[in-house]
C-alpha positions in Angstrom: 41.1 -51.2 225.8 40.9 -49.2 222.9 40.2 -52.4 221.1 37.1 -53.2 223.8 35.9 -49.6 223.2 36.0 -49.9 219.3 33.6 -53.5 219.9 31.6 -51.8 222.1 30.7 -49.2 219.4 30.2 -51.4 216.8 27.7 -53.7 218.9 26.1 -50.7 220.0 25.7 -49.1 216.9 24.0 -52.5 215.2 22.1 -52.8 217.5 20.9 -49.1 217.5 21.0 -49.5 213.6 18.9 -52.5 213.5 16.0 -50.9 215.9 15.4 -47.9 214.2 15.1 -49.9 210.1 12.5 -51.9 212.0 10.7 -48.8 213.8 10.8 -46.9 210.0 9.2 -50.1 208.5 6.3 -49.4 210.5 4.3 -46.1 210.2 1.4 -47.1 212.8 3.4 -48.0 216.0 2.4 -46.9 219.6 5.2 -46.9 222.1 5.0 -46.2 225.7 8.4 -44.0 227.0 11.1 -44.2 229.9 11.4 -40.8 230.8 15.1 -39.8 232.7 15.2 -36.7 234.7 18.6 -35.7 236.5 19.2 -33.6 239.2 22.4 -34.4 240.5 24.6 -32.1 243.1 27.6 -33.4 241.3 28.9 -36.4 239.7 32.4 -38.3 239.5 34.6 -38.8 236.2 32.6 -39.1 233.0 29.8 -41.4 233.9 27.6 -43.0 231.0 24.0 -44.9 231.6 23.2 -47.8 228.9 19.7 -48.5 228.9 18.5 -51.1 227.0 14.4 -52.0 226.3 13.5 -55.7 224.2 10.3 -56.2 222.5 9.0 -59.1 224.5 6.7 -59.7 221.7 9.2 -59.3 218.6 12.3 -60.1 220.7 13.6 -56.6 219.2 16.1 -54.3 220.9 16.4 -50.5 221.3 19.5 -49.3 223.2 20.3 -46.0 224.4 23.2 -44.5 225.8 23.3 -41.2 227.9 26.6 -39.2 228.9 26.3 -37.5 231.7 27.8 -33.5 230.6 25.3 -31.4 233.6 23.7 -32.6 236.6 20.4 -31.5 235.5 19.0 -33.4 231.9 16.3 -34.7 230.3 16.1 -38.0 228.4 13.3 -39.9 227.0 13.6 -43.8 225.8 10.8 -45.2 223.5 10.2 -49.0 223.4 8.2 -49.2 220.1 5.9 -52.1 222.2 3.0 -52.3 224.2 4.8 -55.0 226.3 8.6 -54.8 226.7 11.3 -55.5 229.2 14.3 -53.6 230.7 17.4 -56.2 229.9 20.4 -53.9 231.1 20.8 -50.7 233.4 24.2 -50.0 233.6 25.7 -46.9 234.9 29.7 -47.4 233.8 32.5 -44.6 235.1 34.5 -45.5 232.4 37.4 -47.4 234.0 36.4 -46.5 237.5 33.8 -48.8 238.1 29.9 -49.6 237.1 26.7 -50.0 238.5 25.1 -52.8 237.4 21.4 -53.2 237.7 21.1 -49.0 238.1 17.7 -47.8 239.8 17.0 -51.7 240.1 15.1 -51.4 236.5 16.6 -54.7 235.4 14.4 -57.9 234.3 11.0 -55.8 234.4 8.3 -56.2 232.5 5.7 -53.9 231.4 2.5 -54.0 229.6 0.9 -50.8 228.7 3.2 -48.9 231.4 5.6 -45.7 230.8 8.5 -44.8 233.1 9.1 -41.3 235.1 12.6 -41.6 236.8 13.8 -38.9 238.5 17.7 -39.5 239.9 19.3 -36.6 242.3 22.1 -37.0 244.7 25.8 -37.2 244.3 26.7 -40.1 241.0 29.4 -42.1 242.0 30.6 -45.4 241.5 29.5 -45.9 245.1 25.7 -46.8 244.4 24.4 -45.2 247.9 25.2 -41.9 247.1 22.3 -41.1 244.7 18.5 -41.9 244.6 16.2 -43.2 242.0 12.7 -42.4 242.2 10.3 -44.9 239.8 7.3 -44.1 239.0 5.2 -46.4 236.8 1.9 -45.2 235.2 -0.4 -46.6 232.4 0.2 -44.9 228.9 -2.0 -46.4 226.0 -2.0 -43.7 223.5 1.4 -42.3 222.9 1.4 -42.5 218.7 4.6 -41.1 217.1 2.9 -39.1 213.7 4.4 -36.9 211.5 3.2 -33.4 211.4 4.2 -31.9 208.5 1.4 -29.3 209.1 1.5 -26.5 207.0 0.0 -23.0 208.8 -0.5 -19.8 206.9 -0.4 -16.9 208.3 -4.8 -14.8 209.1 -5.2 -12.5 206.4 
């Protein structure tokens, strides 16, 4: 069990490092976002949401792992591409269970679209206890820029 967990963490770390190093080489990239809002009544166990985005042009992946520690959360995942696909959306409850294709996000191909996901209800290994509300919208200009601004007070 511990070896399996270590392998998963190692693979996740390599994917994350590879995606960030590729991003660092390109300063003028434009991204789409996947925004996640949770407004849960409660959740069982220690759920973790694994979300993996893949750039359909370069085949680079960007894995995201969201841990539920409280009922209300706001998370953002960046795609780093205009055309991307969500290849994995899996909610894990440790050894107690998992929900594959969580929120029915897997294999959605998006071109210039961002997502706003709101998750409500009770989060449990039974998928019918929670509801996902997914809104797609066009977002062609979400630049991430370095804001090294020097602010001087007025005289």
